[in-house]
Residue, then its C-alpha position, 0 to 999 in steps of 0.5 A: m734008731l736015728n729017727i727016734c734020736n732025732i725026735t728025742i733031740k727035737q723034743g728036748i730042744k722044745v722043752l729047753i726053749f719052753n723052759a727058757l721062755f717060761l723062766n724069762l716070763l717069770q723073771a719078767s713078771n717078778t721084775n714087774l712085781n718088784k717094780y710095782i711094790n717098790k714104786n708104791k712102797i706096799y711094805n710101808d702100808t700101815y695095814w701090812s705092819k698091823l698084820l705083822h704086829y709091828k710097833n716102834g719098828i719091830s714085831e711084838i711076835d717072838s716066834d720065827n714061824f710067824f715070819v716068812s723071812k728070817n729078817g721078818k721081825n724087824d724088816l717089813k720090806k724083806e718080809l713082804l718080798e719073800t712072802i710074794d716070792s714064796l706065793v709065786k713059787g708055791k714055797n713055805d705053804v704061805l698060801c694056806r698058812f697066812p690067808l689074811r696076808v695073802e688076801w691083802l696082798k692080792q687086793n693091793i698088788p693086782s697082777l699078783v693074782n695070776q702069778i700065785k701058785n694055787y692049791e687046796c687048803k683043807d685045814l683052813d677050810i675046816y677051821l673056817k667052817e668050825i669057827g663060824g663068826k657072824k657075831i663077836s663079843i669081848v668077854f670080861p671075867s671079873s677079878h679073882i679075889n684070892s689070886p693076885a695074878s687075876m686081880y685085874g681080870h681077864t679078857f677074851l673073845k667069843v665068836y658065834d653064829n646064833e645068839d640063842t646057842t652061844l654056849i656052843s660057840n668058840a672062844i679066842n683066848y690069849a694067855a701065858q703058857t705055864d703050870e707054875k704053882n709057886g707064886l713068887v716064881f710066877a710073879y717074877q716070870g710074868l713081870f719079866g716076860g718069862y712065859e710064852g703067850r699063845y692064842s688058842i681056841l676053845p669051846y665057850y662053855e669051857k671058859i664059862k666052866e673055868y671062870n663061872n664055876l671053878e674060879q667063881r668069877d662073874i662074867w660080863e659079855y660086851n657085844l661088839s659092832f663088827t661086820k661079818k667081814e671084819i669078824r672073818n678077818i679076826v678069825l683068819h688072823t687068829y689062824e695065822l697066829i695059832n702056832s706062834y707066840a710072844y713073850y708075855y708081860f703082866f703089865l703090858e703085853n698081856c691077854s687084853y693088850n694082844l686082843l687089841w691087835m685083833f680089833e685093828i686087823a678087823k677095822p684098819d682105821l682103829d688105833l688102839v695098840n698105841k694107846f697102851n705103852l706102859k700098862a694094859i689093864p683089861l678094863d681099860t682096854i674094854k673102855i677104849l672100845n666103848e670110847n670108839n663106839l664099838i660096844e653095842s650091849s652087855n650081858y651079865r653072867y653071875s658065878k655059881m658062888k654068887k648063886m649059892k650065896f643068894i640062896l643062902n641069904k634067903i633061908d630063914n632057918k639055917k639050924y640044920l643047913e651045915e649038916f645037910l650040906q656036908s652029909s647025906v642026911k634027910l631034910n629036917e621035917n621041922l623046916s618050912f616048905e619054903d626052906k626045904v625048897k631052898y635047902l635042896d636048891l643049895k644042896i644041888e648047887y653045892i654038889r656041883y661046886q664040890r665036883s668042880q673043885n674035885k672034892i668028890s668023885k665023879d661017881l659020887y657026884l652023879k649019885e648025889y646029884l641025881k638023888y637030890l634032883k629027884i627029891r627036889s622035883s617032888l616039891d611043886k615049886i619053881s625057884t627064881f634067882d633074882i640076883k641083883k646085877p652089880k654095876n657095870p665095870i665099864n662105868s667104873h673109874d679108870s685105873s691110874k690115880l692122882k691124889i692131892s690133899y691138904r692136911t691140918d699139920d700144914s702139909i700138902l700130899l701128892d700121890v700118883k699110881p699107875a694102878y689099880n683100886d684101893i680101899y679109899d676108892v668108891s669101887d663101883g664096877y670093881l670087886e669090893g674087898a679086892f685091892i691091889d696097888f702098884f708103884n704108888l709114889g707119895l710126895i709131901s710138901k711141908d715147911d717149904e720142903v718137898s720130899i718123898n713120903r712113901f713109895t709102895i712097890l706092891d700093896i695087895k689086900s684080899y678081904s674074902s668074906r666068910d659065911e656058913i658054907f665058905k670060910p676063906l682066909s683074908w690076907g694082905i701084903k705090903l712092900g715099899y719105902e715109907r717114912f716112920k716114927d721120927n720121919s726116918d726112911y725105912l724099907n717096909i714089909s707087912p704081911e697080914f692074915g685074918v677073916t672078913y664077914s659081910n652083907d650086901v653093902e658092908y664088910l668087917y675085917i679082923m686081921l693079925n699082922s706083922k710089920l718090919y721096918t728096916k734101914s742101915h743100923d736099925t730094924l723095927a719089928s712088930l706084932g699086932g692087928n687091926i679091925g675095920l669096917v667099910s660101908n657102901r650103903f649109899d650110892n657114890y659114897k664109901l665110909g671106912l673105920k679102922y683101929s690098929y694096934d702094933k707092939y714093936n721092939k724097942s718098947i714102941t707101941n703104936k695105936e692108930f684110929e682112922t676114919f674116911l669118907t669118899y664121895k664120887f661126883l663124876r666117874n673119874t673124880s672123887v673127894n675124900l675126907n680123912y681123920t687119923n689119930d696116931n700116937l707116934h706123931e707129935k700132932r696126933d690128930k690129923l684131918s685131911f681133905g683130898l681130891f682123887y682124879y682117875f685117868 
């Protein structure tokens, strides 16, 4: 018994000595690590701040789980030291949770490699295997004409291995998390950071279905010149962000802005995020990639709507079309062979459209779809859809605009706005008929006095074209300060609704509207309408005509005729000639010559 006790005591002493030595070595190693970190100020490295999405001394990520330290959001040094401490002690799952940070720390602190407590990261391994990533593209679904929240477009990333099978690749998306249906609540929450923005990974075909088929938006894919290693960095960083969030702001910290962090993570020399401090329009973020020579090529995917309209415009005899599309009647025998083919092509696309909009059940869809496919296969003709590619949005004018013009009433007008595109702009690359302006400030200089002519908070117009199949309602809303009548200042609210018809180059709109001008002790309200024609028949030119009639209270009647011509001679520079005849003004006829500069 004595011998056993002596052996146990001896072993215990050995363990204590070993532990003491180990702790001393560990402490010595940590001391050396800290000395190295402090001496080289690793925590001040630009890439470390990029990994944590730091801008102006604070991280733009708002969820705590993105940081190891409780002070990680605003203290780079504490975040780095506590990250290393966790790695050495095997705490907080830092090794698997933040793989790109760990890689970078290993590269920049050589002695760290031998001190990390290693273990297997099964979920990370599965993730890397499933995502792949030899190529990467930034994808731009164009504006959604009837959705103000989507009128600027959207961007996300496509990561893929094989160019021939990109539909089964993966999409990295950043978006606000909300199911809000109330437009006003949605706008308010989006403007003031009321939603969480989160990264997600989805099959690319799901995004195609969402934008091309459900929302009927064209898609542009811009293929980027990133190496496989750089793409891997993006994939690893996405893994680090997947359960984190940042508050989403429509104008700046939005879908496109947050992708810029990914590009800076991939190529540390890039400085993109700091270029955007007030707004980040999706198209502007793509253009800055182009300016940095990161875009190799582009692909265009037209929407299902565009395909249906293409077929529709090719049909000669449309007499039986509406009945054929809306019911299960047989093809009329009076149709030519060519029209029968087009009727069936359109019917098949229309059935798919109905299903995508949940207008028919899945069972009925399958029954009808297969039925008309079978009939179509009996006609021996292969259809081709030579849909004209629109002008590449990357070549469009920039989103901010400065306008200076001289008017024949001896006044000079100066307008400046941060975004986006209005009816007077040559819309190459933008969606024609979808106009949205924010915070347009207009100054006027006349008789040696300078004053505010108007301040438009919001001006949206959606001239969505109608045809034999689709009959959307056009609408608009304007809110702002404006001079009216006897140059008095009023708050103006003007909603309008109507219809639009178009061909490939022109559109005609007919709108009914109401206008409310109000200030202290005076309110003017009207009912009226306007009719306008816009032509884009010639490259780089835009011609517009409009006549409006408004009947106000207080026996005021306003009749106004306007015509304009805009000529774009550089991507960001245009000239504009405008004539108005307005019976509310002492000088009814006004001609102005203006210069547009976009930036």
